[in-house]
N, C-alpha and C positions, 0 to 999 in steps of 0.2 A: 404403281406396283404391278399392274397388269402387263406392263411392258418390261420393267426391270427384271422381274422374277423369271419369266421364261428365257430371256436373253442370258442371264447368269446361270440358270440351271443347265441350259444347253452347253454353254461355254465350259463351266466347271465339270460337267459330265464328260465332255470331250477330253479334258486334261486327265481325268481319272481313268478314262478308257485307254489313253496312250500309255500311262503308267502300268496298267494291268496287262496290256498286250506285250510290253517289253519285259515282263517279270522273268520270263524263261531265259533271257539273255544275260542275267546276272548269275553266272555259274561259280565264279570265284571272286576273291577280293579285288583283283584287277578289273574285272568287269563292273563290279559295284562301284568302285572308287573312280575309275577313269575310262570306263566303257571299253576296256581292252585295247586302248589306243586305236580305235577304229572309226573316229568321227570325221566327217568331211569338212571342207573349208566353209561352205555356206552355213551349215549348222553351228560350227565352231564360232564363226564371226558374229552371227546374229544372237547366239546364246550369250556371247560376251557382252553385247550391247544390252540385252535384257537384264543380265545380272548386274551390270554396272549402273545403268540408268533406271534404277528401280523406283518403287513408290517413294523411296527416300528422296530421290532427285525430283520426281514429279510434284509431290506434295511439299517436301521440304524446300526444294529450289523455288517453287512458287511462293512459299512463305517468305523466303529471303528477298525475292523479287518485289513482293508487296512491301516489305520493310525498307529496302535500300534502293529500289528503283533500277534503272537501266545499267548501272555499273556492274550489276551481277552478271551481265552478259559476258564479261571477261572471265568469269568462273566457268561458264559453259564453253567458251573458247579453249580454256585450259584443259577442260575435260576431253575435248576432241583431239587437240594437237599433242598435248603432253601425256594425258592419261590413256589415250587410245592409240593413235598412230605411232608415236614415238615408242610407246611400250611394246607394241608389236614388232617394231624394227629392232629395238635393242635386246628385248628379252626372248621373243618368240622362237627364233631359229635355235638359239643356244639352249634354251630350256628343253625343247623337244629332243635335241640330240643328246644332251647331257643326262637327262633323266632316263632316256632309253638305254644308254650305255651303263648307267649305274643301277638300273632295274628298280627304280623307286616310284612310288605312287602318290606321295604327299610332299609338301614343302619341308616339314620337319625331317622326313626321310631323306630328302636331298641334302640337308645340312649334315645329317649323321654320316652318310656315305661320302660326301665330298670332303668333309673335314675329319673323318674318322673320329667323330665326337658325339657319343651318346648324350652328354649334357646339353648340347645344342638341340638335339632332337626333343628331349624332354621339355626344356624350357620353351621352345617355340610351340610345341603342341599344347602346353598348359596355357600360355598367353593367348594363343589362337582360339582355343576352345572357350575360355572364359569371356573374352571380349567380343567374339563373334556372336555370343548369346546376347550381349548388349546391343549389338548391331541388329540382330534379328528382331529384338523388341521394337526398334525404331521402324523396321520394315512393316511389322504387323500394325503398328500405330498408324502408319500412313494409309494402309488399306482400310482399317477400321474407321478412320476419320472420313474417308470417302463414302463408305456405307452409311455412316451416321448422317451426313449432310444431304446426300443425294437420295437416299431411300427412307430416311427417318428411322433407320434401324438403331437400336441401342448400341453403344460403343462395344459392349462386351459381345453382342451378337456378331458384329463385324469381325472381331478377333477370332471367334470360334468358327464361323463359316469359312473364312479364308484359311485359317490355320489347319483345320481338320482335313480339308481336301489336299493340301500340300503334304501333310504327314502321310496320307494314304499313298499318293503316287510316288513319293520319294522312297518310302520304306519298301514298297512293292517292286518298283522298277529300277531303283538305283540311279547311277549317273546317266545312263542312256535315257531314262525317263526325264531326268532333269534337263538335259540339253535339247531333247526333241520337243518337250513342252515349252522350253525357253525360246526355241526357234519360232513356234507358233505365237508365243506371247510377244516376241519382239515385233512381229508383223502387226499384231493388234495394237500394241503400244504406239508404234510409229504412226499408224493411221489415226489413232485417237488424238495424239498430240497435234498433228497437222490439222485435223478437223477443228479442234478447240481454238487453235491459234487464228485460223482464218475467220471463224465465227466471232471471236473476241475483237479482232481488228475491225471487222465490219460494224459491229455494235458500237465501237468507240469512235468510228469515223476515220480510221486510218492511223498509220504510225505517226504522222506529223501532228495530228490532233492529240494523240496520246502523249507525245513529247511535250507539247505546249501545256497540257493540263497537269502533267507531272511537275513541270517547272513552276507553275503557279502554286502547286501544293507545297513545294519546297525545292530550292536549288540543288540540294544534295541528292535529289531523286533522279537527276539527269546527268550531271557531270561525273567525271572520274578523278579521284576515287570516291567522290561524293560522301554520303553519310558514313561509309565504311571507314575512311581513312586508309592510307597506304598500308600500314601495318596489318590491319584487319583483312583488307581485300587480298593482299598477296599471301598472307598466311593461310587464309581459307582456300584460295585458289590452288596453292601448292598441296595442301593436305588432300583435297578431293581429286587431284590430278596426279601428282607424283606419288601420293600415298597409296594409290591402287597398285603400284609396282610391287608392293609387299603384301597385297591382299590375296590369301590363298584361293578364295572362290573364283578369282579372275585368272590368276596364274595357272590354275589347274587346266584351263582351256588349252594351253600350249602342251601340256602332258598328253592330252587325249587325241589330238589331231592325228590322222593316219600317217602323214609324212611331213617332214619339215618343208618339202617342196610345195606343199599345198598352202603354206603360209603366205605366199605372194598374192594369190587370189583372195585369200582371207583378209589380207591387209586392205585391199581395195574395198571389199564389202563392208568391213568393220568401220572404215573411215566414213563412208557414205552413211551408214546407219547411225553412226555416233553423232552426226550433225543435229539429231533431234535433241541433244543435250542443251542447245541454246533455247529451245522452245519453252520449257518450264519457267526459266528465269524471265523471259519476255512476257509470257502470259501472266506471271505473277505481278510484273510491273503494270500491265494493263488492268489487272484486277484492282490495283490501288486507285485507279481512276473510276472504274465501274462499281466497285464494292468497297468504298472507303471505310466503312465501319464493320469490324469483325470482333468477335470475342477472342479469337486466337488467330495469328497469322497462318497457322496450319490449315485453316478453313478457306484460305484464299482461292485455291484452285477448285475445290468442290463447289464453293459458292458461285464462282464465275461460270462453272459448267452449268449449274442450275439456272443461271440468268440467261445465258446466250444460246443454249442448245435445247431442242425439244426433247421429249421423253426418249425417243429412239436414239438420238445423239448422246443424251446423258447416259443411257444404258451402255452404249458402245464405249464411251469414255470411261465409265466405271469399270468395264471389262478390261480396258487398257491399263488402268491403275492397278487393278487386281493382278493382271498379267505380269506387270513389272515387279510388283512385290513378291508374287509367288516364285518367279524365276530366281530372284535373289535369295529368298528364304530357303528354297529347296537346295540351291547350290551350297549355301552355308551349312545346312544339315549334313550334306554328304561330306564336306570338309571336316566338320567337327567329329562326326562318327568315325571316319577313316583315321583321323589323327589319334583319337583316343584308343581305338581298337588296335590299329596297326602299330602306331608309334609308342604308345604307352603300355598297352596290355601285352601285345605279342613281342615287340622288339625290346621295349624298356624293361619289362618285368620277366621276359623270357618264357611266356606262356605259349605253349604250342597249340595251334588250332588247325583242324582240317579245313580245306577250302570251303566246304559247305558250312561248317561251323562258323567260320569267319564271316561269311555272308550273313548268317543269322545274327551274329553279334553286331554287325554293322546295322542291320535293320532294327534290332532292338535298341541300339544306342541312338540312332536317328530319331526314333519315336520318343525316347526318354528326353533327349535334348529339346525336341520340339515341344513337348508338354511343358517343360520348364520355361521355355520362351513364352508360351501362351499364358502361363500363370503370371509371369512378370508383366507381360503386355497389358493385362487387365487393369493394372494401376501404374502406368508408365510416368516417368518424370520428364520435364523439360520439353523443348522443341525437338522435332524430329532430327533436323540437321545438327543440332547441338549434341544429341546422343550419338549420331553417326560419327561426327568429327572426333568426339572423345574416344570412341572405340578404335577408329582408324588411326588416331595419333599413336596409341600404344602398340597396335599390331604392326603398323608400318615402321615404327622406331625399332621394333624387334627384328623384323624380317628383311627390310629393304637392303641394307648394305651387305649383310652376309650373303644374300642372294646375288646381288649385282657383282660384288667382288669375287664371289665363288665362281661366277661364270667367266670373268674376264681377267682376274689376277691370280696366276698360279700360286704365287708365294703367300697368299692370304693365310694368316696364322689361325689355327683352330681356337686357341685361347683368346686371341683378339676378337674372333667372331662371337664367342660366347659372352665375353665382357661387353662387347658392343651391344648385344641383345639385352643384357641385364641392365646396364646403365642407361641405354636409350629408352627402354620401357619405363624404368623408374623415373627418369627425368620428365618424360611426357606426362606420366600419371601425376607426379607431384606438382608440376607446373599447372596442369589443368585444374587440379583440385584447389590449389592456392588461388588461381584466377577466379574460380566460381565462388570462393569464400571471401573474395575481396582482400586477400592478404598481400597482393602484389602492389607495387607503386603504380599510380594512375597511368604513367607513361608506358608501362610494360604490359598493361592488360590487353592491348590489341594484338600482342604476339601470341600465336597459338602454341600449345604444348607440342604439336607436331614439329614445328621449327626447332624448338629446343631439343626435343628427343632425337630427331635425326641428325641435328648438328653435332650433338655430343657423341652419338653413335659413330658418326663419320670420323671424328677426331680419334676416338678410341680404336677403331679397327685399323686405321692407317698407322697410327703411332705404335699400336701393339704388334702389327705385322712387321714393321721394321725392327722391332726389338725382339720379336719371338721367332719361332720356327714354323715352317710351312707344314702342311699335311704330309703324311707318308707318301712316298713317290708312287706306290702302286695305286693309291686313290686318285692322285692327280692324273696318272697315265690312263686309268679307266675313264675318267671324266672327259679327257681330251681325245679319247679314242686311239691312244698310242699303243695300247695293248692289243688292238684288233689286227687281224692278218692284213698285211699290206699297208699298215698305217705308217 
């Protein structure tokens, strides 16, 4: 405790100070929600890494590595190539240009302006707000589990310590506080994961020894697809890789970068930073060798840290886990508050607010949503990655295709986009619930609701577009920049 407490006090104090110093730069809703589109490529890229590879991936990915072995490395590879690099290539440039032309600050706002469809705005905002709270619960759980194992702190204490600091700097500093603290947190997180991986491999006698001992424990822990089975492995790899394309707290990074020209440098930085996604799954598999008996798989990474690192190393790793979780939690709070205030209250219900009043409303809403998340996290259900995958399945099934088709297919029908959202979300929710209750045939239980939801949503938006009408010409012209001088 004499080591852990000072390290965490200094680190958490630094984050709070960053939020406090940036408070004056949130003068209106655009500043609070997307930093006034003034963020550089390095901060954008590394804040993306920190928000994506949060405590959910570190603790939850380690849990899956402990349960299923080396085949989980394919999930990490999907995170890097599909969830990060390809997402930046396909989405980044167009999102930055389109949202700037349409003058929108949120993903639901993009749907409303691109499709001239208020129902798309309201439904996306409602689903995003509700299920991102579920996601936030899993993030808090990951941080609290680390406090619990490494410091002996009660679980509820870990929830409160991490949650209250996030609420302070998010509500005070807005989006700029989120991305700048995430930039710092990404550096800490990357360093902590590299340190743990090298220490764990050294303790286990190297990768060859780990592979041999895993094979002795069970053949399914080494081969591919191993204990997962193809259906389970591919389903989960797709949801935590392709699913992020529809996750507002990650997509918002493309809104806020200064210029689409900066995305090229950002792409290189984010790809290099994202390679850390492989490490939690690898260290989770190593922990199966070194810590074979656990009360819960979610304790794999904290228990491994306690075994292979000294107190200073453990304190640094705990700071890395807290960093990863905080960056995600804070980003989600900004998304939920902006969507509820801007898309539901101001645009949906037609309530007029001055710029200063809208900033105050955003701050109040972020505090309220954060408190709700804290209360639920005190008694959380299920494994961390199970919670995450459940929330991601519904959110991605709602947002993925209306966003992608809205950027690339002019003719996309507004009605088809709305029905794609509704039916995709419903299918993912029903399938996941039936799977958890054991109501599906045995052969189908390995298929995740994400695959069902996005599959149905894709069919609906394509078929509905061919049968329906496109958005009004003026909306399409604005999105594609054809109404600009010289376009």
